[in-house]
C-alpha positions as CSV (number, residue, x, y, z in Angstrom):
1,M,0.0,0.0,0.0
2,N,1.3,3.4,-1.0
3,V,0.7,6.3,1.4
4,C,1.2,9.9,0.2
5,I,1.9,12.6,2.8
6,P,2.4,16.3,2.0
7,I,5.8,17.5,3.5
8,L,7.7,20.7,4.0
9,S,11.1,19.3,2.8
10,D,12.4,15.9,1.9
11,Q,14.0,14.3,5.0
12,G,12.7,10.8,4.3
13,L,10.7,9.4,7.2
14,A,11.9,12.3,9.4
15,S,10.1,14.8,7.0
16,E,7.9,17.3,8.7
17,V,4.2,17.0,7.6
18,S,2.9,20.1,5.7
19,P,-0.1,21.8,7.3
20,H,-1.9,21.9,4.0
21,F,-2.2,19.6,1.0
22,G,-2.4,22.1,-1.8
23,S,0.4,24.4,-0.8
24,A,2.8,21.7,0.3
25,P,6.3,22.0,-1.3
26,A,6.5,18.3,-1.9
27,F,4.8,14.9,-1.2
28,L,6.5,11.8,0.2
29,I,5.1,8.5,-1.2
30,V,5.8,5.6,1.2
31,D,5.4,2.0,0.4
32,V,4.3,0.8,3.9
33,E,5.2,-2.8,3.2
34,T,8.8,-2.1,2.2
35,G,9.4,1.3,3.8
36,A,10.7,2.7,0.5
37,C,10.2,6.5,0.2
38,R,10.1,8.7,-2.9
39,C,9.7,12.5,-2.9
40,V,7.6,14.2,-5.6
41,V,7.9,18.0,-5.9
42,N,4.6,19.9,-5.9
43,G,4.9,22.0,-9.0
44,N,1.6,23.6,-8.2
45,A,2.4,24.9,-4.7
46,H,2.3,28.5,-5.6
47,H,-1.0,29.5,-7.1
48,A,-4.0,31.9,-6.8
49,H,-6.7,31.2,-4.2
50,G,-8.8,28.3,-5.4
51,M,-6.5,27.5,-8.3
52,C,-4.4,24.8,-6.6
53,S,-3.8,21.7,-8.6
54,P,-1.5,19.5,-6.5
55,L,-3.0,16.4,-8.0
56,A,-1.4,17.3,-11.3
57,S,2.0,16.8,-9.6
58,L,0.9,13.3,-8.5
59,A,-0.5,12.2,-11.9
60,G,0.5,8.7,-12.7
61,E,1.5,7.9,-9.1
62,S,0.1,4.8,-7.4
63,I,-1.5,6.1,-4.2
64,D,-3.9,4.2,-1.9
65,R,-4.1,6.7,1.0
66,M,-3.4,10.3,1.6
67,V,-2.6,11.7,5.0
68,V,-2.9,15.5,5.3
69,G,-2.7,18.3,7.8
70,G,-5.5,20.1,6.0
71,I,-7.2,19.9,2.6
72,G,-9.8,21.9,0.7
73,M,-13.1,20.5,-0.4
74,G,-12.2,20.4,-4.1
75,A,-9.1,18.3,-3.6
76,L,-11.0,16.1,-1.1
77,N,-13.7,15.5,-3.7
78,R,-11.1,14.7,-6.4
79,L,-9.3,12.2,-4.2
80,A,-12.6,10.5,-3.2
81,A,-13.4,10.3,-7.0
82,A,-10.0,8.5,-7.5
83,N,-10.9,6.1,-4.6
84,I,-8.0,7.5,-2.4
85,E,-8.8,7.5,1.3
86,V,-7.9,10.7,3.1
87,Y,-6.8,10.8,6.7
88,L,-6.0,13.7,9.1
89,A,-2.3,14.0,10.1
90,Q,-2.0,14.5,13.8
91,H,1.7,14.1,14.2
92,P,4.6,16.3,13.2
93,T,6.7,13.8,11.2
94,V,6.0,11.2,8.5
95,A,7.4,8.4,10.7
96,E,5.0,9.3,13.5
97,T,2.1,9.7,11.1
98,L,2.7,6.2,9.6
99,A,3.0,4.6,13.0
100,A,-0.4,6.1,13.9
101,M,-1.9,4.9,10.6
102,K,-0.6,1.4,11.3
103,A,-2.0,1.6,14.8
104,G,-5.4,2.6,13.3
105,T,-5.6,5.9,15.3
106,L,-5.8,8.3,12.3
107,E,-9.2,9.9,11.7
108,K,-10.7,9.8,8.2
109,V,-11.3,13.3,6.8
110,R,-15.0,14.1,6.4
111,P,-16.3,16.8,4.1
112,D,-17.1,19.0,7.2
113,M,-13.4,18.9,8.1
114,A,-12.3,20.5,4.8
115,C,-10.5,23.8,5.0
116,A,-12.6,26.8,4.5
117,H,-9.7,29.2,4.1
118,H,-6.8,28.5,1.8
119,G,-3.5,27.8,3.4
120,H,-4.8,27.1,6.9
121,G,-4.1,23.7,8.2
122,H,-5.6,21.8,11.1
123,H,-2.4,21.2,13.1
């Protein structure tokens, strides 16, 4: 299973989780079975309000779950349409976030949890 987590900079599993999906500088894709990590730069991090398209940066990637600090409704809907489950990141690093996911303690993001204001995370 591949998990994608928006990050502030690539430090592997020690990477700090970005507070918001759309404006994250990069994404870390982790194969939870092997622990292999790969960083994907978000070429759409800088954009006008409502114009973020981070999923374009992830096009062609195999992703089963997304764990985010915050996410807008449009991105949440597009991920749901792609059958990608979205969970709320509640820990500062990728390693801690993955441990919580494996323990089953992450909360699934509901539509009422989507960010109302661009760039504001839920940390």
